[in-house]
C-alpha positions as CSV (number, residue, x, y, z in Angstrom):
1,X,-5.6,7.9,26.1
2,X,-3.8,9.7,29.0
3,X,-2.2,6.4,30.1
4,X,-0.9,5.7,26.6
5,X,0.7,9.1,26.3
6,X,2.3,8.8,29.8
7,X,3.7,5.4,28.7
8,X,5.2,6.9,25.6
9,X,6.8,9.8,27.5
10,X,8.3,7.2,29.9
11,X,9.8,5.2,27.0
12,X,11.1,8.4,25.4
13,X,12.9,9.3,28.6
14,X,14.4,5.9,28.9
15,X,15.8,6.0,25.4
16,X,17.6,9.2,26.1
17,X,19.0,8.1,29.5
18,X,20.3,4.6,28.8
19,X,23.2,4.1,26.4
20,X,24.3,0.7,25.3
21,X,27.8,-0.6,25.7
22,X,30.2,0.5,22.9
23,X,29.7,-2.7,21.0
24,X,28.1,-3.0,17.6
25,X,24.8,-4.9,17.6
26,X,25.6,-7.7,15.2
27,X,24.8,-11.3,15.3
28,X,21.7,-11.1,17.4
29,X,20.1,-8.9,14.7
30,X,19.6,-10.0,11.2
31,X,21.6,-7.4,9.4
32,X,20.3,-8.3,5.9
33,X,17.0,-6.3,6.2
34,X,17.3,-2.5,6.5
35,X,14.1,-0.5,6.4
36,X,13.2,3.2,6.4
37,X,9.4,3.3,6.8
38,X,9.4,2.8,10.6
39,X,11.8,5.6,11.7
40,X,12.4,7.5,8.4
41,X,16.1,6.6,8.6
42,X,17.9,3.3,7.9
43,X,17.2,1.0,10.8
44,X,17.3,-2.8,11.2
45,X,14.0,-4.4,10.8
46,X,14.5,-6.6,13.9
47,X,15.3,-3.6,16.1
48,X,11.8,-2.0,15.4
49,X,8.8,-3.2,17.5
50,X,6.3,-2.8,14.7
51,X,5.4,-5.7,12.5
52,X,6.8,-5.0,9.1
53,X,6.7,-7.1,5.9
54,X,9.3,-6.4,3.1
55,X,8.7,-7.5,-0.5
56,X,11.9,-7.3,-2.5
57,X,12.6,-6.7,-6.2
58,X,13.2,-10.4,-6.8
59,X,9.7,-11.4,-5.6
60,X,8.1,-8.6,-7.6
61,X,10.1,-9.5,-10.8
62,X,9.3,-13.2,-10.6
63,X,5.5,-12.5,-10.6
64,X,5.6,-10.9,-14.1
65,X,2.8,-8.7,-12.9
66,X,2.4,-5.2,-14.2
67,X,0.2,-4.1,-11.2
68,X,1.9,-4.2,-7.8
69,X,-1.1,-4.8,-5.4
70,X,-1.8,-8.4,-6.4
71,X,1.7,-9.3,-5.4
72,X,1.2,-7.8,-2.0
73,X,-2.2,-9.4,-1.5
74,X,-0.5,-12.9,-1.8
75,X,2.7,-12.3,0.1
76,X,1.8,-10.1,3.0
77,X,-0.1,-11.8,5.8
78,X,-3.2,-9.9,7.0
79,X,-3.3,-7.8,3.9
80,X,-6.1,-8.2,1.3
81,X,-6.8,-6.4,-1.9
82,X,-10.1,-6.3,-3.8
83,X,-10.1,-7.2,-7.5
84,X,-12.8,-7.3,-10.2
85,X,-11.2,-8.5,-13.4
86,X,-8.1,-9.6,-15.3
87,X,-6.3,-6.2,-15.0
88,X,-7.3,-2.7,-13.9
89,X,-9.0,-1.5,-10.7
90,X,-10.8,1.6,-11.9
91,X,-12.3,4.4,-9.8
92,X,-15.8,5.4,-8.7
93,X,-18.7,2.9,-8.9
94,X,-17.7,-0.7,-9.2
95,X,-14.0,0.0,-8.6
96,X,-11.6,-2.3,-6.8
97,X,-8.1,-1.9,-5.4
98,X,-9.1,-1.3,-1.8
99,X,-6.3,-2.4,0.6
100,X,-7.3,-3.9,4.0
101,X,-4.9,-4.8,6.8
102,X,-6.3,-6.8,9.7
103,X,-9.8,-5.8,8.6
104,X,-9.1,-2.1,8.5
105,X,-9.0,-0.4,5.1
106,X,-12.4,0.5,3.7
107,X,-12.6,4.3,3.2
108,X,-8.8,4.6,2.7
109,X,-7.7,3.6,6.2
110,X,-4.4,2.1,4.8
111,X,-2.0,4.8,3.6
112,X,-0.2,4.3,0.4
113,X,3.2,6.1,0.1
114,X,5.5,6.8,-2.8
115,X,9.0,7.0,-1.4
116,X,7.5,8.2,1.9
117,X,5.0,10.7,0.4
118,X,1.3,10.1,0.8
119,X,-0.8,9.1,-2.3
120,X,-4.5,9.6,-2.4
121,X,-7.1,11.5,-4.5
122,X,-7.7,14.9,-2.8
123,X,-11.5,15.0,-3.1
124,X,-12.4,11.3,-2.6
125,X,-9.7,10.2,-0.2
126,X,-9.1,6.9,-2.0
127,X,-5.8,5.5,-3.0
128,X,-4.7,5.2,-6.7
129,X,-4.1,1.5,-7.3
130,X,-3.8,1.6,-11.1
131,X,-0.8,4.0,-10.8
132,X,1.3,1.5,-8.7
133,X,3.4,-0.2,-11.4
134,X,5.4,-3.2,-10.5
135,X,8.3,-2.5,-12.9
136,X,9.0,0.9,-11.2
137,X,9.3,-0.6,-7.7
138,X,12.6,-1.6,-5.9
139,X,10.8,-2.9,-2.8
140,X,7.8,-2.4,-0.6
141,X,7.7,-2.0,3.1
142,X,4.3,-2.7,4.8
143,X,3.6,-1.7,8.4
144,X,0.9,-4.1,9.5
145,X,-0.7,-1.8,12.0
146,X,-1.1,2.0,12.6
147,X,1.5,4.3,11.0
148,X,-0.1,7.5,12.1
149,X,2.9,8.5,14.4
150,X,5.0,9.3,11.4
151,X,2.4,9.7,8.6
152,X,-0.7,11.1,10.2
153,X,-4.2,10.7,8.9
154,X,-5.2,7.7,6.6
155,X,-2.4,5.5,8.2
156,X,-5.0,4.2,10.7
157,X,-4.9,0.5,9.6
158,X,-1.4,0.4,8.2
159,X,1.2,1.8,5.7
160,X,2.3,0.6,2.3
161,X,5.5,2.4,1.4
162,X,6.4,1.9,-2.3
163,X,10.1,2.5,-2.7
164,X,10.9,3.3,-6.3
165,X,13.7,2.0,-8.4
166,X,17.0,3.9,-8.8
167,X,19.9,2.8,-11.0
168,X,22.9,2.6,-8.7
169,X,25.3,0.5,-10.8
170,X,27.7,2.3,-13.1
171,X,26.6,2.5,-16.8
172,X,23.3,1.8,-18.5
173,X,20.8,-1.0,-18.4
174,X,17.7,-1.3,-20.6
175,X,14.8,-3.8,-20.2
176,X,11.8,-4.4,-22.4
177,X,8.9,-6.8,-22.1
178,X,5.9,-7.8,-24.1
179,X,3.0,-10.0,-22.9
180,X,-0.1,-11.3,-24.5
181,X,-2.9,-13.5,-23.1
182,X,-6.5,-14.3,-22.3
183,X,-9.3,-11.8,-23.3
184,X,-6.9,-10.0,-25.7
185,X,-4.9,-8.8,-22.8
186,X,-1.7,-7.0,-23.8
187,X,1.1,-5.6,-21.7
188,X,4.1,-3.6,-22.8
189,X,7.0,-2.3,-20.8
190,X,10.3,-0.6,-21.4
191,X,12.7,0.9,-18.8
192,X,16.2,2.3,-18.8
193,X,18.6,2.9,-15.9
194,X,21.6,5.2,-16.3
195,X,24.4,6.1,-13.9
196,X,27.4,8.3,-14.7
197,X,29.5,10.2,-12.2
198,X,27.2,11.9,-9.7
199,X,24.1,11.6,-11.9
200,X,21.6,8.7,-12.0
201,X,18.3,8.1,-13.7
202,X,15.6,5.5,-14.1
203,X,12.9,6.0,-16.7
204,X,10.1,3.6,-17.7
205,X,6.9,3.4,-19.8
206,X,4.1,0.8,-19.3
207,X,1.0,0.2,-21.3
208,X,-1.7,-2.3,-20.4
209,X,-4.9,-3.0,-22.3
210,X,-7.6,-5.7,-22.2
211,X,-11.1,-6.4,-23.6
212,X,-12.1,-7.8,-20.2
213,X,-13.9,-11.0,-19.4
214,X,-17.3,-9.4,-19.5
215,X,-19.1,-7.2,-22.0
216,X,-18.4,-3.5,-21.5
217,X,-15.3,-4.1,-19.3
218,X,-12.5,-2.8,-21.5
219,X,-9.5,-1.2,-19.8
220,X,-6.3,0.5,-20.9
221,X,-3.7,2.5,-19.2
222,X,-0.3,4.2,-20.1
223,X,2.1,5.0,-17.3
224,X,5.3,7.0,-17.5
225,X,7.8,7.3,-14.7
226,X,11.1,9.1,-14.2
227,X,13.4,9.0,-11.2
228,X,16.4,11.3,-11.2
229,X,19.2,11.8,-8.6
230,X,22.3,13.9,-8.2
231,X,25.0,13.5,-5.5
232,X,26.3,17.0,-4.8
233,X,29.0,15.7,-2.5
234,X,29.4,13.1,0.2
235,X,26.9,14.9,2.5
236,X,24.1,16.2,0.1
237,X,22.1,14.8,-2.7
238,X,19.0,15.8,-4.6
239,X,16.3,13.4,-5.8
240,X,13.2,14.0,-7.9
241,X,10.6,11.9,-9.6
242,X,7.5,12.2,-11.7
243,X,4.8,9.6,-12.4
244,X,2.0,10.2,-15.0
245,X,-0.9,7.9,-15.8
246,X,-3.7,8.1,-18.3
247,X,-6.3,5.4,-18.3
248,X,-9.8,4.6,-19.5
249,X,-12.0,2.2,-17.7
250,X,-15.4,0.7,-18.6
251,X,-17.5,-0.5,-15.8
252,X,-20.1,-3.2,-16.8
253,X,-21.9,-2.9,-13.5
254,X,-22.9,-5.8,-11.4
255,X,-24.3,-8.9,-13.1
256,X,-27.6,-8.1,-11.3
257,X,-27.8,-4.6,-12.6
258,X,-25.6,-4.2,-15.7
259,X,-24.6,-0.8,-16.9
260,X,-24.1,0.7,-20.4
261,X,-21.7,3.6,-21.1
262,X,-20.3,3.8,-17.6
263,X,-16.9,5.1,-18.9
264,X,-14.2,6.8,-16.9
265,X,-11.4,8.9,-18.4
266,X,-8.7,9.5,-15.7
267,X,-5.4,11.4,-15.7
268,X,-3.3,11.1,-12.6
269,X,0.1,12.7,-11.8
270,X,2.5,12.8,-8.9
271,X,5.8,14.5,-8.5
272,X,8.3,15.2,-5.7
273,X,11.6,16.8,-5.0
274,X,13.9,16.0,-2.1
275,X,17.1,17.3,-0.7
276,X,18.8,14.8,1.6
277,X,21.7,15.4,4.0
278,X,23.9,12.8,5.8
279,X,26.6,13.8,8.2
280,X,27.0,10.3,9.7
281,X,25.5,10.9,13.1
282,X,23.0,13.5,11.8
283,X,20.8,12.9,8.7
284,X,17.5,14.1,7.3
285,X,15.6,15.4,4.3
286,X,13.3,18.1,3.1
287,X,10.7,16.7,0.7
288,X,8.1,18.6,-1.3
289,X,5.3,16.6,-3.2
290,X,2.3,17.4,-5.4
291,X,-0.3,14.9,-6.6
292,X,-3.1,15.9,-8.9
293,X,-5.8,14.3,-11.1
294,X,-8.5,15.0,-13.6
295,X,-11.6,12.7,-13.7
296,X,-14.3,12.7,-16.4
297,X,-17.0,10.1,-15.8
298,X,-20.1,9.1,-17.6
299,X,-22.2,7.3,-14.9
300,X,-23.9,5.1,-17.5
301,X,-27.4,3.8,-17.4
302,X,-29.3,0.6,-16.5
303,X,-31.7,-1.3,-18.7
304,X,-34.9,0.6,-19.4
305,X,-33.3,3.8,-18.3
306,X,-32.3,6.9,-20.4
307,X,-28.6,7.7,-21.1
308,X,-26.9,10.3,-18.9
309,X,-27.2,13.9,-20.0
310,X,-24.1,15.1,-18.1
311,X,-20.6,14.1,-17.3
312,X,-19.2,14.2,-13.8
313,X,-15.8,16.1,-13.8
314,X,-13.3,16.8,-11.0
315,X,-9.9,18.3,-10.5
316,X,-8.2,17.3,-7.2
317,X,-4.8,17.9,-5.5
318,X,-2.8,16.6,-2.6
319,X,0.3,18.6,-1.8
320,X,2.7,19.0,1.1
321,X,6.1,19.6,2.6
322,X,7.8,17.2,4.9
323,X,11.0,18.0,6.9
324,X,12.7,15.7,9.3
325,X,16.1,15.3,10.9
326,X,17.6,12.3,12.8
327,X,20.4,12.3,15.3
328,X,22.6,9.6,16.7
329,X,24.1,11.2,19.8
330,X,25.7,8.1,21.3
331,X,26.1,4.3,20.7
332,X,22.8,2.6,20.0
333,X,20.7,5.7,20.2
334,X,18.7,7.6,17.5
335,X,15.9,10.1,17.5
336,X,14.0,11.8,14.8
337,X,12.1,15.1,14.9
338,X,9.9,16.2,12.0
339,X,7.2,18.5,10.8
340,X,4.6,18.0,8.0
341,X,2.2,20.2,6.2
342,X,-0.4,18.9,3.8
343,X,-3.2,20.5,1.8
344,X,-5.7,18.4,0.0
345,X,-9.0,19.0,-1.8
346,X,-10.3,20.1,-5.2
347,X,-13.4,20.9,-7.3
348,X,-16.2,18.8,-8.8
349,X,-18.9,19.8,-11.2
350,X,-21.4,18.4,-13.8
351,X,-21.1,19.2,-17.5
352,X,-23.6,18.8,-20.3
353,X,-22.7,15.9,-22.7
354,X,-24.3,17.7,-25.6
355,X,-23.1,21.3,-25.1
356,X,-20.1,21.0,-22.8
357,X,-21.6,23.7,-20.5
358,X,-21.3,23.5,-16.8
359,X,-24.6,22.4,-15.3
360,X,-23.9,22.5,-11.5
361,X,-21.1,22.7,-8.9
362,X,-20.7,19.8,-6.5
363,X,-17.7,20.7,-4.4
364,X,-15.0,23.3,-4.0
365,X,-13.2,22.4,-0.8
366,X,-9.7,22.1,0.7
367,X,-8.3,20.9,4.0
368,X,-5.0,21.8,5.7
369,X,-3.1,19.6,8.1
370,X,0.0,20.6,10.1
371,X,1.9,18.2,12.4
372,X,5.0,17.8,14.5
373,X,6.4,14.5,15.8
374,X,9.3,13.0,17.8
375,X,10.4,9.3,17.7
376,X,13.3,7.8,19.6
377,X,15.0,4.4,19.7
378,X,17.6,3.0,22.1
379,X,19.4,-0.3,21.8
380,X,20.6,-1.7,25.1
381,X,23.4,-4.3,25.4
382,X,22.5,-6.2,22.2
383,X,19.4,-7.5,24.0
384,X,16.8,-4.8,24.0
385,X,15.5,-2.0,21.8
386,X,13.1,0.6,23.1
387,X,11.1,2.7,20.6
388,X,8.6,5.4,21.3
389,X,7.2,8.5,19.8
390,X,4.5,11.2,20.0
391,X,2.8,13.2,17.2
392,X,0.4,16.2,17.3
393,X,-1.6,16.8,14.2
394,X,-3.9,19.8,13.6
395,X,-6.7,19.6,11.0
396,X,-8.4,22.8,9.8
397,X,-11.8,21.1,10.1
398,X,-11.5,18.8,13.1
399,X,-8.9,20.5,15.3
400,X,-6.0,18.7,17.0
401,X,-5.2,15.0,17.6
402,X,-2.5,13.4,19.8
403,X,-0.9,10.1,18.4
404,X,1.3,8.0,20.8
405,X,3.3,4.9,20.0
406,X,5.6,2.8,22.1
407,X,7.2,-0.6,22.0
408,X,10.1,-2.9,22.9
409,X,12.2,-5.5,21.1
410,X,13.9,-8.3,23.0
411,X,16.6,-10.5,21.5
412,X,17.2,-13.2,24.2
413,X,19.4,-15.5,22.1
414,X,20.9,-16.0,18.6
415,X,18.3,-15.5,15.8
416,X,15.4,-14.9,18.1
417,X,13.3,-11.7,18.2
418,X,10.4,-10.8,20.5
419,X,8.4,-7.6,19.8
420,X,5.6,-5.8,21.7
421,X,4.0,-2.5,20.8
422,X,1.0,-0.3,21.3
423,X,0.1,2.3,18.7
424,X,-2.7,4.7,17.8
425,X,-4.1,5.1,14.3
426,X,-6.6,7.6,13.1
427,X,-8.3,8.8,9.9
428,X,-10.0,12.2,9.1
429,X,-13.2,12.0,7.0
430,X,-12.6,12.9,3.4
431,X,-14.3,15.6,1.4
432,X,-16.6,13.2,-0.4
433,X,-17.9,11.7,2.9
434,X,-18.6,15.2,4.4
435,X,-19.7,17.3,1.5
436,X,-20.3,15.4,-1.8
437,X,-23.4,13.4,-2.8
438,X,-26.0,11.9,-0.5
439,X,-25.3,10.5,2.1
440,X,-22.8,13.2,2.9
441,X,-22.5,14.5,6.5
442,X,-20.4,17.6,7.4
443,X,-20.6,16.7,11.1
444,X,-18.5,13.5,10.9
445,X,-15.7,13.0,13.4
446,X,-12.3,11.3,12.8
447,X,-12.1,7.5,13.2
448,X,-9.5,6.2,15.6
449,X,-8.2,2.9,17.0
450,X,-5.6,1.5,19.4
451,X,-3.5,-1.5,18.2
452,X,-1.8,-3.9,20.6
453,X,0.5,-6.6,19.2
454,X,3.1,-9.1,20.1
455,X,5.3,-11.1,17.7
456,X,8.0,-13.8,18.0
457,X,10.4,-14.4,15.2
458,X,13.1,-17.1,14.9
459,X,15.9,-17.9,12.4
460,X,17.0,-21.5,12.0
461,X,19.5,-23.5,10.0
462,X,22.1,-20.7,9.5
463,X,19.3,-18.1,8.7
464,X,17.9,-20.2,5.8
465,X,14.7,-20.8,7.7
466,X,12.7,-18.0,9.3
467,X,9.3,-18.2,11.0
468,X,7.3,-15.4,12.7
469,X,4.0,-15.4,14.7
470,X,2.2,-12.2,15.5
471,X,-0.9,-11.7,17.6
472,X,-2.9,-8.5,17.6
473,X,-5.9,-6.8,19.3
474,X,-7.5,-3.7,17.8
475,X,-10.0,-1.5,19.6
476,X,-11.6,1.3,17.5
477,X,-14.3,3.9,17.7
478,X,-16.2,6.3,15.5
479,X,-16.1,4.0,12.5
480,X,-17.8,5.8,9.5
481,X,-20.6,3.8,8.0
482,X,-23.5,4.6,5.7
483,X,-26.6,3.7,7.6
484,X,-30.4,4.4,7.3
485,X,-31.7,7.4,9.2
486,X,-34.4,6.4,11.6
487,X,-37.8,7.5,10.6
488,X,-36.6,8.8,7.2
489,X,-36.3,7.3,3.7
490,X,-32.6,8.1,3.3
491,X,-29.1,7.0,4.3
492,X,-26.4,9.1,6.0
493,X,-22.7,8.7,6.7
494,X,-22.5,8.3,10.4
495,X,-19.9,7.6,13.2
496,X,-20.9,4.3,14.7
497,X,-20.0,2.7,18.0
498,X,-16.8,0.8,19.0
499,X,-15.4,-2.1,17.0
500,X,-13.0,-4.9,17.8
501,X,-10.7,-6.8,15.5
502,X,-8.3,-9.5,16.8
503,X,-6.3,-12.4,15.4
504,X,-2.9,-13.7,14.5
505,X,-0.6,-14.0,11.5
506,X,2.1,-16.5,10.7
507,X,4.7,-16.4,8.0
508,X,7.5,-18.8,7.0
509,X,10.3,-18.7,4.5
510,X,12.8,-21.5,3.8
511,X,15.7,-21.6,1.4
512,X,15.9,-25.4,1.2
513,X,18.9,-25.4,-1.0
514,X,20.6,-23.1,-3.5
515,X,17.9,-23.4,-6.2
516,X,14.8,-24.3,-4.2
517,X,12.8,-22.1,-1.7
518,X,9.4,-22.0,-0.2
519,X,7.4,-19.3,1.5
520,X,4.0,-19.4,3.2
521,X,1.7,-17.3,5.3
522,X,-1.6,-17.6,7.2
523,X,-3.8,-15.0,8.9
524,X,-6.8,-15.4,11.1
525,X,-9.1,-12.4,11.7
526,X,-12.1,-12.0,14.1
527,X,-14.2,-8.9,13.7
528,X,-17.0,-7.7,16.1
529,X,-19.1,-6.8,13.1
530,X,-19.2,-8.1,9.5
531,X,-16.7,-6.1,7.3
532,X,-16.3,-6.1,3.6
533,X,-13.0,-7.4,2.0
534,X,-11.7,-8.8,5.4
535,X,-11.4,-12.6,5.1
536,X,-11.5,-14.5,8.4
537,X,-8.9,-17.0,7.0
538,X,-6.2,-16.2,4.4
539,X,-3.6,-18.7,3.4
540,X,-0.8,-18.6,0.9
541,X,2.0,-21.0,-0.1
542,X,4.5,-20.7,-2.9
543,X,7.5,-22.7,-4.1
544,X,10.3,-21.5,-6.4
545,X,12.7,-23.9,-8.2
546,X,15.5,-22.6,-10.4
547,X,17.4,-25.4,-12.1
548,X,20.0,-23.8,-14.3
549,X,18.4,-21.3,-16.7
550,X,14.9,-22.4,-15.8
551,X,12.7,-20.8,-13.2
552,X,9.4,-22.4,-12.0
553,X,7.0,-20.8,-9.6
554,X,3.8,-22.4,-8.2
555,X,1.5,-20.8,-5.6
556,X,-1.8,-21.5,-4.0
557,X,-4.0,-19.0,-2.1
558,X,-7.1,-19.9,-0.1
559,X,-9.7,-17.4,1.2
560,X,-12.5,-18.3,3.6
561,X,-15.3,-16.4,5.2
562,X,-14.9,-13.3,3.0
563,X,-17.9,-10.9,3.2
564,X,-18.8,-9.4,-0.2
565,X,-22.1,-7.9,0.9
566,X,-23.0,-6.6,4.4
567,X,-25.6,-3.9,3.9
568,X,-28.5,-6.2,3.0
569,X,-29.9,-9.5,4.3
570,X,-28.8,-12.1,3.8
571,X,-25.2,-11.1,4.0
572,X,-23.1,-12.8,1.4
573,X,-19.8,-14.7,2.1
574,X,-17.3,-16.2,-0.3
575,X,-14.8,-19.1,-0.1
576,X,-12.3,-19.8,-2.8
577,X,-8.9,-21.3,-3.7
578,X,-6.7,-20.2,-6.6
579,X,-3.7,-21.9,-8.2
580,X,-1.1,-19.8,-10.1
581,X,2.0,-21.0,-11.9
582,X,4.9,-19.5,-13.9
583,X,7.7,-21.0,-16.0
584,X,10.6,-19.1,-17.5
585,X,13.8,-19.7,-19.4
586,X,16.7,-17.3,-19.6
587,X,19.2,-16.9,-22.4
588,X,22.3,-15.0,-21.4
589,X,22.8,-13.1,-18.1
590,X,20.7,-10.9,-15.9
591,X,22.1,-7.7,-17.4
592,X,22.3,-8.9,-21.0
593,X,20.0,-11.6,-22.2
594,X,16.5,-12.9,-23.2
595,X,13.9,-14.3,-21.0
596,X,10.9,-16.3,-22.2
597,X,8.0,-17.0,-19.8
598,X,4.4,-18.2,-19.5
599,X,2.1,-17.8,-16.6
600,X,-1.3,-19.0,-15.5
601,X,-3.7,-17.6,-12.9
602,X,-6.6,-19.4,-11.4
603,X,-5.6,-22.5,-13.3
604,X,-8.4,-24.6,-11.7
605,X,-11.0,-22.1,-13.1
606,X,-12.4,-21.5,-9.6
607,X,-15.6,-19.4,-9.7
608,X,-15.5,-16.6,-7.1
609,X,-16.3,-13.0,-6.4
610,X,-14.5,-10.3,-4.4
611,X,-16.6,-7.3,-5.3
612,X,-20.3,-8.3,-5.0
613,X,-21.8,-8.7,-8.4
614,X,-18.4,-8.7,-10.2
615,X,-17.4,-12.4,-10.8
616,X,-13.7,-12.9,-11.3
617,X,-12.5,-14.4,-14.6
618,X,-11.9,-18.2,-14.8
619,X,-8.4,-19.5,-15.9
620,X,-6.1,-16.8,-17.4
621,X,-3.0,-17.6,-19.4
622,X,-0.3,-15.1,-20.4
623,X,2.9,-15.5,-22.4
624,X,5.7,-13.1,-22.8
625,X,9.3,-12.2,-23.8
626,X,11.7,-9.9,-22.0
627,X,15.0,-8.6,-23.2
628,X,17.7,-6.9,-21.3
629,X,20.7,-5.1,-22.7
């Protein structure tokens, strides 16, 4: 660790000493992709040493998905999302929606962000996959590796920053969509963007419901979202949003041990307020966020068992303040300093189903985290970019943690980018792992890992063809696993020994002509121990053809050597390939018109399982109409 910290200090010193020639870095960097997740300010994707995938609005829109995560699972190499049904991920027993990046993700090791603010349930530590609605998203930036330098705990394996939609064009635009398909699945959406003078707004409502492809697997959810902005003057603006979700999920249990009455009533909310400043060479923001939730769960019962006599209930929160300021002192240089404060936790208890009386307390805990960080970047003579940073985070339970990161980007010739980086990721145990339910263990230590990666990217054919190859090596320790206690008839959450993940990722996109494009990705992952939801081979290929008013999309995804069960012998692996397709016809223009579409998923009716005991549905067909005015 000392060597990594010394390396980072050296790179930081270099970035302040060397200034580039007073020439704008232009043709050697692809100026089309500006990102914010890597440095918290607008920077060029090809000047940052981290491996970052960007999924834009057009890709999200063309999927006709209401949930965001399935889109990412296809289009981001190395990223995999667990699923269990036609729609809905759920929470608690039998839930899905876990995001893994390079085999790291179980136990919320990939941090989900909403406009840069962390999203997870305060008591349980898990992300909130059913609240990530595709229609509310402008684009997604995914760091395929640790993001703990800027975002702290839970960003151990990577970061998924969901950047929400804002209405920037003058006037109003309204969009509505209705979908219907297999298993009585219904999806409704309406949104409205409005911009006048210095004020802008984007408001949406979504409702999904399905009977599910198994008995006792109904799901329905209603999401409401509002994003407001006000430009005070050319230097200051205020932004605020609120996202509310109410959903009910029935878990049928595994096919080996079916459940009855395992019903979850969930309410989730998140809100934030930000004041941003921009003086040209100096910019930053103060952000305040608050996430909360109320869970009411009937754990259900198996055959030959009695129904439950009590509900499980919980109230949780995750709140914080984030302040950062970035400076561009001279040509090609930028550095950002920031401080974060987070408080997360909640209460959990049991309540009698018959009387409504509290029958026992399960948890009443909260944890504080305070951190400060510095990250600097220096571009040198159009050819090099140095990037390095250091973070210190103090946890009220575990004490302090240093997080270093450093890297370099080389642009030797037109369209070529070579990146190399070393970064640390870590995750603090959540309250559930430490204090709630057997096998809880209050003596757990944080997990951590070092990630080393190198990537080579190249643009061809006047930037119409892009290919990128990334290799990575991960060395981790203190992985938290639930293991039997020697000599005792029980299990315990325990920090285990070291683990190693390594592999490579390849992605390609090609605009063949004006109305025909293809994109593909492949990832290979080797792990030193069997890991759930971490396929060894993951391949995706898609083609989009837009002749006139028609749009046709066809995609294939293949998954090989996916472990679905590792805690019993024999371990269970899964291989499968799915074929998806979509056809659409538009009347009118993008801002005023009608769009008719039909889509199919798993059209070859492949039989496969991602969550053990929860077979995925066979072929699914959906049809819909979308109107914009």
